[in-house]
VEXKETOR-662465 format. One record per residue: residue in one letter; chain; x, y, z of N, C-alpha, C in turn. Coordinates in Angstrom, 2 decimals. Last residue first. Layout:
N
NUDREN  type  mol     n.px     n.py     n.pz    ca.px    ca.py    ca.pz     c.px     c.py     c.pz
NUDREN     A    A        X        Y        Z        X        Y        Z        X        Y        Z
...
This chain:
280
NUDREN  type  mol     n.px     n.py     n.pz    ca.px    ca.py    ca.pz     c.px     c.py     c.pz
NUDREN     A    A    20.24    24.15    28.12    20.55    23.58    29.54    19.58    24.00    30.44
NUDREN     E    A    18.61    24.45    25.12    18.75    25.10    26.30    19.33    24.30    27.26
NUDREN     A    A    19.65    22.83    21.99    18.43    22.72    23.37    19.36    23.83    24.23
NUDREN     E    A    20.42    24.30    19.10    20.97    23.28    20.71    20.10    23.76    21.74
NUDREN     F    A    19.63    23.76    15.94    18.98    24.02    16.91    19.73    23.30    18.21
NUDREN     K    A    19.81    24.82    12.79    20.91    24.43    13.63    19.97    25.05    15.00
NUDREN     Y    A    17.94    23.29     9.90    18.52    24.66    11.10    19.17    24.25    12.15
NUDREN     T    A    17.23    20.73     8.95    17.68    22.35     8.31    18.49    23.37     8.65
NUDREN     N    A    16.00    19.35     9.81    17.52    18.87     9.85    18.00    20.02     9.18
NUDREN     R    A    13.22    19.74    10.04    13.85    19.65    11.05    15.52    19.46    10.96
NUDREN     I    A    12.98    20.20     6.85    12.53    21.38     7.92    13.49    21.31     9.35
NUDREN     A    A    13.23    17.35     6.26    13.83    18.30     5.90    13.92    19.21     6.55
NUDREN     Y    A    10.81    16.29     7.76    12.03    15.67     7.84    13.56    16.63     7.64
NUDREN     N    A     8.72    17.48     6.74     8.99    17.73     8.03    10.47    17.48     8.05
NUDREN     T    A     8.61    16.75     3.74     9.05    17.78     4.34     9.53    18.02     5.20
NUDREN     V    A     8.18    13.57     4.74     9.75    14.34     3.97     9.99    15.68     3.93
NUDREN     S    A     5.92    13.94     5.90     6.58    13.58     6.51     8.10    13.63     5.86
NUDREN     P    A     3.94    14.94     3.64     4.28    15.69     4.63     5.53    15.41     5.57
NUDREN     L    A     3.48    15.16     0.54     4.63    14.05     1.08     4.76    14.67     2.65
NUDREN     W    A     1.53    16.99    -0.41     1.75    15.51    -0.96     2.50    14.45     0.41
NUDREN     D    A     2.22    19.01     1.07     0.91    18.59     1.47     0.78    17.48     0.77
NUDREN     K    A     4.87    19.50     0.05     4.50    19.66     1.55     3.29    18.97     1.86
NUDREN     V    A     4.70    20.07    -2.80     5.05    18.30    -2.04     4.98    18.56    -0.97
NUDREN     I    A     4.26    22.44    -3.23     3.36    21.08    -3.52     3.24    19.89    -2.67
NUDREN     A    A     6.49    23.72    -2.39     5.18    24.11    -1.71     4.21    23.09    -1.80
NUDREN     L    A     8.18    22.42    -4.01     8.27    22.61    -2.48     7.24    22.59    -1.80
NUDREN     V    A     7.93    23.80    -6.46     7.78    22.58    -5.86     7.63    22.04    -4.83
NUDREN     S    A     8.29    26.55    -5.50     7.22    25.69    -6.29     7.11    24.70    -6.20
NUDREN     I    A    10.68    26.10    -5.32    10.26    26.11    -4.05     9.20    26.14    -4.68
NUDREN     F    A    12.28    26.05    -7.51    12.12    24.66    -7.33    10.99    24.94    -5.84
NUDREN     W    A    13.35    28.74    -8.22    12.20    28.50    -8.90    11.55    26.99    -8.06
NUDREN     P    A    14.15    30.15    -4.93    14.19    30.00    -6.28    13.31    29.27    -6.97
NUDREN     Y    A    11.15    32.08    -5.39    12.38    32.08    -6.00    13.20    31.33    -4.68
NUDREN     Y    A     7.98    32.64    -7.21     8.82    31.63    -6.14    10.21    31.89    -6.93
NUDREN     V    A     4.91    34.78    -7.41     6.61    34.21    -7.61     7.22    33.86    -6.63
NUDREN     E    A     1.92    35.25    -8.46     2.91    34.48    -7.46     4.31    34.44    -8.02
NUDREN     P    A     0.78    36.80   -10.66     0.29    36.86    -8.95     0.79    35.91    -8.08
NUDREN     Q    A     2.56    39.30   -12.43     2.51    37.95   -11.88     1.52    37.59   -10.60
NUDREN     R    A     2.93    41.53   -13.50     1.48    41.37   -12.87     1.82    40.04   -12.85
NUDREN     T    A     5.62    42.44   -14.60     4.81    41.43   -15.59     3.12    41.13   -14.80
NUDREN     A    A     6.35    43.74   -12.50     6.33    44.74   -13.85     5.59    43.89   -14.77
NUDREN     G    A     6.70    41.85   -10.23     5.59    43.07   -10.31     5.23    44.01   -11.61
NUDREN     A    A     8.14    39.92   -11.58     6.80    39.67   -11.04     6.04    40.79   -11.16
NUDREN     V    A    10.47    41.73   -11.35     9.96    41.23   -12.42     8.93    40.89   -12.53
NUDREN     I    A    10.94    41.86    -8.54    10.63    43.09    -9.80     9.98    42.74   -11.06
NUDREN     I    A    11.27    39.62    -7.60    10.15    40.15    -7.27     9.90    41.36    -8.05
NUDREN     S    A    13.81    38.90    -9.49    12.46    37.80    -9.45    11.03    38.77    -9.09
NUDREN     L    A    15.23    40.65    -7.95    15.40    40.87    -9.33    13.73    39.87    -9.58
NUDREN     A    A    15.91    39.99    -5.53    14.90    41.08    -5.38    14.78    41.20    -6.88
NUDREN     A    A    16.87    37.40    -5.91    15.90    37.37    -5.24    15.22    38.63    -5.46
NUDREN     D    A    19.49    38.06    -6.94    18.57    37.87    -7.44    17.38    37.94    -7.41
NUDREN     T    A    20.41    39.60    -4.23    19.92    40.32    -5.67    19.43    39.81    -6.62
NUDREN     A    A    20.57    37.48    -2.76    19.84    38.51    -2.43    19.49    39.31    -3.79
NUDREN     P    A    21.31    34.14    -3.65    21.72    35.69    -3.61    20.38    36.77    -3.36
NUDREN     Y    A    20.65    31.68    -1.40    20.54    31.86    -2.64    20.57    33.54    -2.66
NUDREN     A    A    22.31    28.80     0.55    21.33    30.24     0.53    21.76    31.03    -1.04
NUDREN     P    A    22.72    25.50     1.69    22.85    26.66     0.91    22.09    27.79     0.88
NUDREN     M    A    22.23    24.79     4.67    22.15    24.68     3.49    22.48    25.90     2.70
NUDREN     N    A    21.52    24.87     8.00    22.94    24.46     7.27    22.23    23.93     5.73
NUDREN     V    A    21.40    28.13     9.99    20.89    26.99     8.64    22.17    26.36     8.51
NUDREN     K    A    21.65    30.48    11.15    21.34    29.33    11.81    20.78    28.34    11.25
NUDREN     E    A    22.69    32.76     9.94    23.25    32.47    11.42    22.79    30.89    12.01
NUDREN     M    A    21.49    33.73     7.71    23.12    33.31     7.84    23.10    32.06     9.04
NUDREN     A    A    19.60    35.73     7.74    19.24    34.44     7.65    20.13    33.42     7.83
NUDREN     S    A    20.84    38.13     8.49    20.47    37.38     9.32    19.92    36.10     9.22
NUDREN     E    A    22.01    38.64     5.85    23.12    38.12     7.15    22.12    37.59     8.33
NUDREN     T    A    20.98    36.81     3.15    20.84    38.36     3.82    21.87    37.67     5.25
NUDREN     D    A    20.78    34.75     1.03    21.85    35.08     1.69    22.09    36.09     2.65
NUDREN     I    A    17.88    32.98     1.29    18.45    33.70     0.83    19.86    34.53     1.61
NUDREN     L    A    15.77    30.07     1.12    16.92    30.95     1.87    17.43    31.44     1.07
NUDREN     G    A    13.07    30.71    -1.04    13.92    29.92    -0.07    14.98    30.76     0.53
NUDREN     L    A    10.22    32.88    -0.96    11.33    32.92    -1.17    12.09    31.65    -0.59
NUDREN     T    A     7.16    34.02    -2.72     7.84    33.34    -1.51     9.13    32.79    -2.09
NUDREN     C    A     5.04    36.94    -2.86     6.63    36.78    -3.09     6.71    35.25    -2.11
NUDREN     I    A     2.07    37.49    -4.82     3.03    37.19    -3.63     4.08    36.59    -3.59
NUDREN     S    A     1.55    40.69    -6.30     2.08    39.58    -6.76     2.59    39.06    -5.25
NUDREN     V    A    -1.30    42.22    -7.45    -0.99    41.84    -6.25     0.04    40.50    -6.13
NUDREN     S    A    -2.62    45.02    -9.65    -2.08    43.76    -9.59    -1.46    43.28    -8.34
NUDREN     V    A    -5.28    47.28   -10.27    -4.02    46.60    -9.23    -3.87    45.43    -9.21
NUDREN     N    A    -7.42    47.68   -11.35    -6.15    47.77   -12.41    -5.37    47.00   -11.55
NUDREN     S    A   -10.15    45.24   -10.89    -9.32    46.64   -10.23    -8.48    46.48   -11.70
NUDREN     R    A   -12.60    43.74   -10.79   -12.27    44.41   -11.98   -11.25    45.36   -12.09
NUDREN     K    A   -13.55    42.97    -8.60   -13.71    44.21    -8.79   -13.50    44.85    -9.94
NUDREN     M    A   -12.15    40.31    -8.62   -13.88    40.61    -8.95   -14.56    41.57    -8.94
NUDREN     A    A    -9.60    41.54    -8.33   -10.07    40.56    -9.71   -11.26    40.63    -9.78
NUDREN     L    A    -9.78    42.11    -5.65    -9.57    43.10    -6.68   -10.01    42.32    -8.19
NUDREN     E    A   -10.44    39.71    -4.13   -11.80    40.67    -4.28   -10.83    41.97    -5.60
NUDREN     H    A    -8.12    38.02    -4.68    -9.35    37.63    -5.20   -10.65    38.84    -5.34
NUDREN     Q    A    -5.94    39.55    -3.31    -6.11    39.55    -5.14    -7.42    38.74    -5.72
NUDREN     L    A    -7.22    39.33    -1.11    -7.12    40.39    -1.43    -6.98    40.38    -3.24
NUDREN     A    A    -6.43    36.71    -0.62    -7.60    36.93    -0.54    -7.83    38.18    -1.16
NUDREN     G    A    -3.63    36.79    -0.52    -4.62    35.71    -1.55    -6.09    36.59    -1.27
NUDREN     F    A    -3.48    38.58     1.61    -3.09    38.91     0.08    -3.50    38.40    -0.61
NUDREN     F    A    -4.19    37.34     3.90    -4.81    38.54     3.56    -4.60    38.82     2.14
NUDREN     G    A    -2.48    34.53     3.75    -4.13    34.72     3.36    -4.60    36.24     3.45
NUDREN     N    A     0.16    35.86     3.80    -0.34    35.04     2.65    -1.90    34.98     2.39
NUDREN     L    A    -0.12    37.34     6.12     0.35    37.87     4.71     0.19    37.07     3.57
NUDREN     A    A    -0.12    34.88     7.78    -1.38    35.94     7.79    -1.19    36.60     6.65
NUDREN     F    A     2.18    33.94     7.61     0.84    32.73     7.24    -0.07    34.00     7.14
NUDREN     K    A     3.83    35.42     8.81     4.10    35.17     6.89     2.32    34.28     6.60
NUDREN     T    A     3.34    35.77    11.11     3.14    36.67    10.47     3.21    36.81     9.12
NUDREN     S    A     4.01    33.11    12.13     2.53    33.70    11.45     2.18    34.89    10.92
NUDREN     S    A     6.88    32.89    11.44     5.85    32.24    10.90     4.51    32.84    10.85
NUDREN     Y    A     7.56    34.74    13.80     8.17    35.32    12.42     6.77    34.58    11.20
NUDREN     P    A     6.76    32.90    16.29     5.88    34.37    15.60     6.55    35.11    14.31
NUDREN     A    A     8.34    30.40    15.25     6.85    30.86    15.54     6.22    32.21    15.35
NUDREN     V    A    10.56    29.89    12.84    10.29    30.56    14.45     8.71    31.25    14.75
NUDREN     F    A     9.89    29.59    10.07    10.83    27.97    11.32    10.01    28.81    12.60
NUDREN     P    A    10.18    30.18     7.08     9.39    30.02     8.36     9.71    29.01     9.50
NUDREN     S    A     6.93    40.85     0.46     7.58    39.40     0.46     7.50    38.59     1.51
NUDREN     P    A     3.74    42.42    -1.48     4.27    41.73    -0.24     5.08    40.96    -0.29
NUDREN     M    A     3.59    44.51    -4.06     4.09    43.07    -3.82     4.57    43.06    -2.21
NUDREN     L    A     1.18    45.77    -6.40     1.67    45.47    -4.73     2.37    44.41    -4.71
NUDREN     S    A     1.40    47.78    -9.51     1.65    46.44    -8.54     2.03    47.03    -7.09
NUDREN     G    A    -0.80    49.99   -11.15     0.45    49.51   -10.91    -0.09    48.32    -9.70
NUDREN     K    A    -2.48    51.38   -12.65    -2.28    50.09   -13.09    -1.19    50.04   -12.35
NUDREN     S    A    -2.78    54.03   -11.66    -1.33    54.17   -12.38    -1.55    52.29   -13.00
NUDREN     Q    A    -5.34    54.02    -9.59    -5.26    55.16   -11.10    -3.78    54.97   -12.10
NUDREN     E    A    -4.78    52.01    -8.11    -5.65    52.13    -9.20    -5.35    52.56   -10.66
NUDREN     L    A    -2.79    53.15    -6.92    -1.87    51.94    -7.66    -3.47    51.93    -8.60
NUDREN     A    A    -3.39    55.49    -5.57    -2.48    55.63    -6.49    -2.33    54.59    -7.30
NUDREN     P    A    -5.43    53.30    -3.55    -6.33    54.37    -4.58    -5.27    54.78    -5.58
NUDREN     L    A    -3.45    51.91    -2.44    -4.35    51.10    -3.50    -5.00    52.14    -4.12
NUDREN     A    A    -2.12    52.89    -0.20    -1.55    53.03    -1.85    -2.80    52.38    -2.84
NUDREN     K    A    -3.71    51.96     2.33    -3.19    53.74     1.79    -2.89    53.90     0.22
NUDREN     W    A    -3.73    49.57     2.28    -4.54    50.17     2.12    -4.54    52.00     1.51
NUDREN     A    A    -0.94    49.19     2.18    -1.45    48.63     1.44    -3.06    49.36     0.85
NUDREN     M    A    -0.58    50.12     5.18    -0.21    50.58     3.95    -0.91    50.26     2.59
NUDREN     Q    A    -2.14    48.16     6.67    -2.53    49.63     6.42    -1.81    50.27     5.25
NUDREN     V    A    -1.00    45.54     6.06    -2.28    46.05     5.69    -2.64    47.65     5.23
NUDREN     Y    A     1.62    46.34     7.24     1.62    45.74     5.46     0.02    46.24     4.97
NUDREN     S    A     1.08    46.35     9.90     1.47    47.43     8.70     1.27    47.36     7.36
NUDREN     F    A     0.11    43.92    10.10    -0.80    45.43    10.09    -0.39    46.16     9.64
NUDREN     F    A     2.90    42.68     9.80     1.25    42.31     9.09     0.50    43.44     8.90
NUDREN     N    A     5.11    43.11    11.11     5.15    42.24     9.82     3.95    42.26     9.33
NUDREN     V    A     4.68    44.91    13.01     5.24    45.12    12.13     4.96    44.45    10.70
NUDREN     K    A     2.39    43.60    14.37     2.18    44.70    14.04     3.28    45.42    13.24
NUDREN     M    A     3.69    41.15    15.08     2.23    40.83    13.92     2.30    42.66    13.72
NUDREN     I    A     5.53    42.16    16.93     5.48    41.80    15.36     4.54    41.45    14.48
NUDREN     W    A     3.86    42.78    19.19     4.69    43.39    18.43     4.67    43.27    17.14
NUDREN     K    A     2.64    40.21    19.78     1.60    41.16    19.18     2.56    42.28    18.57
NUDREN     V    A     4.86    38.57    20.35     4.25    38.60    19.18     3.16    39.43    18.68
NUDREN     H    A     5.89    40.08    22.42     6.64    40.00    20.94     5.96    39.27    20.36
NUDREN     D    A     3.80    39.25    24.42     4.43    40.51    23.89     5.03    40.99    22.77
NUDREN     L    A     4.22    36.88    24.73     3.23    37.06    24.13     3.31    38.55    23.52
NUDREN     D    A     6.43    34.51    24.58     6.66    35.66    24.55     5.08    36.38    23.82
NUDREN     G    A     6.91    31.92    24.56     5.50    32.33    25.06     5.98    33.89    25.51
NUDREN     A    A     9.13    30.97    23.70     9.18    30.84    24.75     8.03    31.43    25.49
NUDREN     W    A    10.19    29.23    20.49     8.83    30.33    21.22     8.88    29.75    22.53
NUDREN     M    A    13.29    28.71    19.92    11.62    28.27    20.07    11.27    28.98    20.58
NUDREN     S    A    14.86    31.65    17.53    15.13    30.34    18.51    13.63    29.59    18.75
NUDREN     F    A    15.72    34.06    16.70    16.12    32.99    16.07    16.26    31.38    16.67
NUDREN     P    A    13.69    36.57    17.42    15.02    35.51    18.07    14.98    34.43    17.24
NUDREN     S    A    13.16    38.62    15.46    12.67    38.24    16.04    13.89    36.85    16.49
NUDREN     P    A    12.65    42.27    14.18    13.42    41.45    14.43    12.67    40.61    15.51
NUDREN     G    A    10.16    42.76    11.44    10.76    43.10    12.75    11.47    41.94    13.54
NUDREN     I    A    10.56    44.06     7.76    10.35    42.80     8.93    10.84    43.18    10.25
NUDREN     H    A     9.49    44.99     5.03    10.21    45.11     5.89     9.95    44.00     7.00
NUDREN     N    A     8.63    44.75     2.11     9.69    44.05     2.38    10.25    43.93     3.95
NUDREN     L    A     6.87    45.72    -0.25     6.48    45.70     1.15     7.54    44.70     1.55
NUDREN     I    A     6.90    48.21    -2.84     7.37    46.61    -2.63     7.29    46.73    -1.36
NUDREN     V    A     4.60    49.13    -5.49     4.85    48.81    -3.81     5.33    47.58    -3.27
NUDREN     H    A     4.39    51.10    -8.39     5.15    49.97    -7.66     5.28    50.10    -6.22
NUDREN     D    A     3.43    53.63    -8.48     3.34    52.80    -9.71     3.81    51.23    -9.17
NUDREN     L    A     2.08    56.44    -7.52     2.86    55.27    -7.33     2.42    54.20    -8.33
NUDREN     G    A     2.66    59.96    -7.30     1.79    59.00    -7.49     2.61    57.61    -7.08
NUDREN     G    A     4.62    62.17    -7.08     2.99    62.49    -7.32     2.18    61.40    -7.92
NUDREN     L    A     6.63    61.63    -5.24     6.47    61.04    -6.47     5.36    61.38    -7.83
NUDREN     Q    A     6.12    63.11    -2.79     7.34    63.60    -3.61     7.42    62.96    -4.99
NUDREN     D    A     3.63    62.24    -2.22     4.00    63.56    -2.32     5.15    64.25    -3.17
NUDREN     L    A     3.76    59.80    -2.28     2.88    60.19    -2.97     3.27    61.56    -3.04
NUDREN     A    A     5.77    59.60    -0.11     6.01    58.51    -1.59     4.96    59.44    -2.42
NUDREN     F    A     4.27    60.35     2.28     5.37    61.17     1.71     5.80    60.99     0.30
NUDREN     S    A     2.03    58.34     2.10     1.83    59.99     2.06     2.83    60.67     1.80
NUDREN     V    A     3.57    56.32     3.23     2.76    56.47     2.17     2.88    57.24     1.18
NUDREN     V    A     4.95    57.49     5.72     5.35    56.79     4.60     4.71    56.68     3.19
NUDREN     R    A     2.38    57.64     7.24     3.32    58.70     6.56     4.18    58.37     5.31
NUDREN     D    A     1.07    55.05     7.57     0.15    55.86     6.59     1.16    57.10     6.34
NUDREN     P    A     3.34    54.11     9.30     2.85    53.52     7.69     2.12    54.43     6.80
NUDREN     D    A     3.29    55.99    11.40     4.17    55.58    10.00     4.02    55.12     9.35
NUDREN     T    A     1.08    55.63    13.26     1.46    56.88    12.27     2.12    56.32    10.99
NUDREN     E    A     1.78    53.61    15.09     0.51    53.96    14.62     0.15    54.68    13.10
NUDREN     G    A     5.03    51.70    15.13     3.88    52.98    15.23     2.35    52.81    14.66
NUDREN     S    A     6.15    50.17    13.73     5.45    49.63    14.80     4.75    50.45    15.24
NUDREN     M    A     7.69    51.16    12.03     6.77    50.17    11.35     5.61    50.00    12.37
NUDREN     D    A     9.44    53.97    11.85     9.23    52.87    12.76     7.75    52.16    12.40
NUDREN     A    A    11.39    55.46     9.39     9.93    55.23     9.73    10.17    53.57    10.74
NUDREN     E    A    12.84    58.10     7.12    12.85    56.85     8.17    11.73    57.06     8.85
NUDREN     V    A    12.81    57.94     3.55    12.10    58.37     5.08    12.09    57.55     6.02
NUDREN     Y    A    14.54    59.13     0.82    14.48    58.05     2.09    13.84    59.13     3.06
NUDREN     L    A    14.96    59.01    -2.70    14.84    60.01    -1.39    14.58    58.96    -0.37
NUDREN     A    A    16.07    59.41    -6.08    15.89    58.66    -4.87    16.08    59.11    -3.29
NUDREN     K    A    14.93    59.41    -9.49    15.27    60.00    -8.12    15.41    58.90    -7.05
NUDREN     Q    A    16.60    58.00   -11.29    15.94    59.42   -11.68    15.72    60.30   -10.85
NUDREN     A    A    19.11    56.09   -10.72    17.61    56.16   -10.47    17.64    57.61   -10.88
NUDREN     G    A    21.65    55.55   -11.70    20.76    55.88   -12.81    19.25    55.92   -12.06
NUDREN     L    A    23.40    54.66    -9.46    23.53    53.65   -10.69    22.30    53.84   -11.48
NUDREN     R    A    23.54    56.99    -8.36    24.94    56.57    -8.74    24.85    55.87    -9.89
NUDREN     L    A    21.11    56.59    -6.42    21.47    57.93    -7.76    22.73    57.08    -8.95
NUDREN     C    A    21.85    54.51    -4.86    20.56    54.68    -6.21    21.11    55.56    -7.34
NUDREN     E    A    23.54    55.84    -3.25    24.34    54.42    -4.31    23.10    54.41    -5.26
NUDREN     E    A    21.80    57.65    -1.87    23.18    57.75    -2.95    23.87    56.92    -3.46
NUDREN     A    A    20.24    55.56    -0.72    19.52    56.38    -1.79    20.96    57.00    -2.40
NUDREN     V    A    22.27    54.29     1.07    21.86    53.26    -0.20    21.14    54.74    -1.22
NUDREN     K    A    22.67    56.82     2.82    23.84    56.00     1.71    23.26    55.11     0.32
NUDREN     R    A    20.40    56.73     3.63    21.14    57.87     3.14    22.02    57.49     2.11
NUDREN     L    A    20.08    54.61     5.16    18.98    54.91     4.15    19.52    56.25     3.33
NUDREN     V    A    22.02    54.83     7.10    22.28    53.67     6.34    21.14    54.13     4.99
NUDREN     H    A    21.01    57.09     8.87    22.21    57.06     7.94    22.99    56.28     7.23
NUDREN     E    A    18.50    55.98     9.62    18.22    56.90     8.57    19.76    56.94     7.97
NUDREN     R    A    17.32    52.82     9.98    18.06    53.98    10.07    18.71    54.61     8.98
NUDREN     T    A    14.36    51.81     9.43    14.52    52.56    10.66    15.86    53.45    10.68
NUDREN     A    A    13.19    52.57     6.44    13.67    51.98     6.84    14.18    52.65     8.49
NUDREN     T    A    12.63    53.67     2.47    12.35    53.63     4.00    12.93    52.55     4.74
NUDREN     I    A    12.66    55.31    -0.15    12.81    53.94     0.58    12.83    53.96     1.80
NUDREN     V    A    11.51    55.44    -3.73    11.40    56.26    -2.64    11.96    55.23    -1.22
NUDREN     I    A    12.77    56.47    -6.83    12.29    55.41    -5.64    12.14    56.10    -4.31
NUDREN     Q    A    12.08    56.30   -10.69    12.20    57.00    -9.04    11.47    56.62    -8.00
NUDREN     A    A    14.11    54.34   -12.21    13.08    54.07   -11.32    13.41    55.62   -11.00
NUDREN     G    A    16.00    52.72   -13.92    15.93    54.13   -13.97    14.38    54.69   -13.31
NUDREN     F    A    17.01    50.49   -13.73    16.09    50.66   -14.88    15.67    52.05   -14.81
NUDREN     R    A    18.57    51.04   -11.28    19.65    50.59   -12.35    18.65    50.55   -14.05
NUDREN     A    A    16.96    51.25    -9.34    17.90    52.43    -9.93    18.24    52.08   -11.09
NUDREN     Y    A    16.22    48.70    -9.49    15.08    50.00    -9.91    16.37    50.81   -10.09
NUDREN     H    A    18.09    47.21    -8.14    17.65    47.31    -9.37    16.84    48.17    -9.99
NUDREN     Y    A    18.48    48.79    -5.65    19.49    49.04    -6.67    18.98    48.62    -8.25
NUDREN     A    A    15.81    47.94    -4.27    16.22    49.54    -4.72    17.20    49.83    -5.44
NUDREN     V    A    16.53    45.25    -3.70    15.41    45.72    -4.90    15.40    47.30    -5.33
NUDREN     Q    A    18.84    45.27    -2.11    19.04    45.11    -3.50    18.02    45.40    -4.57
NUDREN     E    A    17.46    46.53     0.08    18.70    47.14    -0.28    18.76    46.75    -2.06
NUDREN     G    A    15.74    44.27     0.56    14.97    45.29    -0.12    15.92    46.65    -0.65
NUDREN     I    A    17.22    42.12     0.98    16.58    41.90    -0.19    15.80    43.21    -0.87
NUDREN     G    A    20.06    43.79     3.19    19.05    42.31     2.31    18.55    42.57     0.81
NUDREN     T    A    19.24    47.04     3.91    19.68    46.11     3.82    19.07    44.89     2.70
NUDREN     S    A    17.20    49.18     3.80    18.56    50.02     4.39    19.34    48.71     4.39
NUDREN     A    A    14.58    48.81     3.23    15.56    48.94     1.99    16.67    49.59     2.45
NUDREN     G    A    12.17    48.59     4.27    13.25    47.45     4.38    14.14    47.38     3.73
NUDREN     T    A    10.13    49.22     1.04    10.45    49.32     2.72    11.27    48.53     2.59
NUDREN     V    A     9.87    51.27    -1.79    10.84    49.91    -0.98    10.54    50.20     0.50
NUDREN     L    A     7.94    52.59    -4.64     8.33    52.81    -2.82     8.61    51.28    -2.06
NUDREN     V    A     8.15    54.55    -7.35     8.25    53.28    -6.65     8.50    53.29    -5.07
NUDREN     R    A     7.63    55.03   -10.91     7.21    55.76    -8.77     7.08    54.63    -8.20
NUDREN     A    A     9.78    55.00   -13.39     8.31    54.23   -12.78     8.48    54.93   -11.36
NUDREN     E    A    11.60    55.72   -15.26    10.61    56.68   -14.23     9.75    56.46   -13.69
NUDREN     K    A    11.37    52.45   -16.55    12.01    53.69   -16.62    10.93    54.70   -16.19
NUDREN     L    A    10.17    49.85   -16.61    10.38    50.31   -15.27    11.27    52.08   -15.47
NUDREN     S    A     9.90    49.30   -19.00     8.88    50.17   -18.66     8.88    49.79   -17.25
NUDREN     E    A    12.45    48.69   -19.91    11.94    50.49   -20.08    10.87    50.38   -19.50
NUDREN     P    A    12.64    45.49   -19.37    13.06    46.49   -18.60    12.68    48.44   -18.92
NUDREN     D    A     9.81    43.69   -19.80    10.25    44.48   -20.75    10.90    45.56   -19.78
NUDREN     F    A     9.47    40.16   -19.70     9.94    41.51   -18.86    10.60    42.41   -20.07
NUDREN     T    A     6.54    38.31   -21.15     8.25    38.87   -21.32     8.07    40.24   -20.72
NUDREN     P    A     4.97    35.80   -18.80     4.82    36.82   -19.39     6.26    37.35   -19.73
NUDREN     A    A     5.54    32.25   -19.59     5.68    33.54   -18.63     6.03    34.94   -19.73
NUDREN     N    A     6.18    29.92   -20.53     5.30    30.77   -21.63     4.83    32.00   -20.49
NUDREN     W    A     8.24    28.74   -19.24     8.51    29.22   -20.78     7.16    29.82   -21.13
NUDREN     Y    A     6.61    28.37   -16.86     7.65    29.28   -16.95     8.03    29.78   -18.12
NUDREN     V    A     4.61    26.42   -17.54     4.19    27.76   -17.24     5.14    28.80   -17.19
NUDREN     A    A     6.12    24.17   -18.17     5.10    25.10   -19.19     4.96    26.56   -19.06
NUDREN     I    A     7.19    24.01   -15.83     7.84    24.34   -16.65     7.18    24.68   -17.72
NUDREN     L    A     4.88    23.22   -14.39     5.75    24.45   -13.85     6.49    24.79   -14.70
NUDREN     V    A     4.08    20.92   -15.70     2.98    21.98   -15.60     3.95    23.05   -15.38
NUDREN     V    A     6.02    19.18   -14.74     6.16    19.70   -16.36     5.13    20.75   -16.65
NUDREN     S    A     5.58    19.29   -11.75     6.82    19.85   -12.75     6.28    20.01   -14.30
NUDREN     T    A     2.95    17.71   -12.07     3.50    19.06   -11.45     4.74    19.72   -12.08
NUDREN     A    A     3.98    15.14   -13.12     3.07    16.07   -13.52     3.30    17.59   -13.15
NUDREN     L    A     5.83    14.46   -10.86     6.07    14.79   -12.23     5.54    15.68   -13.26
NUDREN     L    A     3.82    14.34    -8.72     4.95    15.38    -8.75     5.86    16.10   -10.37
NUDREN     L    A     1.95    12.18    -9.44     1.81    14.00    -9.20     3.14    14.67    -9.79
NUDREN     K    A     4.35    10.34    -9.68     3.45    10.61   -11.10     3.04    12.07   -11.10
NUDREN     I    A     5.06    10.27    -7.19     5.65    10.38    -7.68     5.38    10.84    -9.04
NUDREN     S    A     2.45     9.52    -5.59     2.63    10.84    -5.53     3.73    11.06    -6.06
NUDREN     T    A     1.96     6.60    -6.76     1.09     7.90    -6.90     1.94     9.44    -7.03
NUDREN     R    A     4.62     5.86    -5.38     4.48     5.85    -6.68     3.24     7.06    -7.46
NUDREN     M    A     3.20     6.04    -2.71     4.35     6.82    -3.30     5.16     6.78    -4.49
NUDREN     K    A     1.43     4.15    -3.13     0.86     5.58    -2.70     2.12     6.27    -2.86
NUDREN     C    A     2.61     2.04    -3.30     1.89     2.20    -4.51     1.14     4.25    -4.11
NUDREN     E    A     3.99     1.51    -0.94     4.77     1.90    -2.33     3.49     2.53    -3.64
NUDREN     Y    A     2.07     1.20     0.76     2.72     2.62     0.91     3.37     2.59    -0.20
NUDREN     M    A     0.99    -1.18     0.15     0.25     0.11    -0.04     1.12     1.25     0.39
């Protein structure tokens, strides 16, 4: 019986892989010229994927507003964006755990750029890379930063994105961090359907990423990482071509399916990927 189920799962996996390859080859063509002078807001842009997203948009000649919590780092990133070819590169320091800063950032971008074509929500609040120890206050705080501020900024930006036919791109193991990502996928997945039913001009691209070689991600893992600059470009292309989902690297899309078909294999992989040492 087990062997029969295994053969069936393998056949389904192969069939899915063929479909995914076909979808890949028929994906919309990306035109870099479409991003020239595009009005872009990137959050969490002082380091990691957000920083690389800003640099790619700069190379395409976009107008960029970046935000994060460290003003002195943002200034350097904005300067580099101008050097790389950005039409504009402005920054605004903000704390996404506050009640007003998410709205303030969007308002700043709208005032400075005269509208928005692409909004990349990439900021995260720091969370200890360890087993959850029951800290409810931290869970509430990180939900504010990693989820509620995303919802707040999306709502604020939607009218401008509707006018520009723009795109919205919101980018698991530690329990509090994982909960925010599940919440984001649920909310923005539902928003995709609502916007489609309203025949809205706004596209939403949900990004699912594997292990990326950012400093914060490399401390507790036992597996190869993929370049942040390539992940950033995948996100940008998805938004420019209005794809509903983007997986980077590509095989993450297969793993997303396998986890439901072969949960025991997925569980084994997860539990043997991370470096965990039990506390004495």
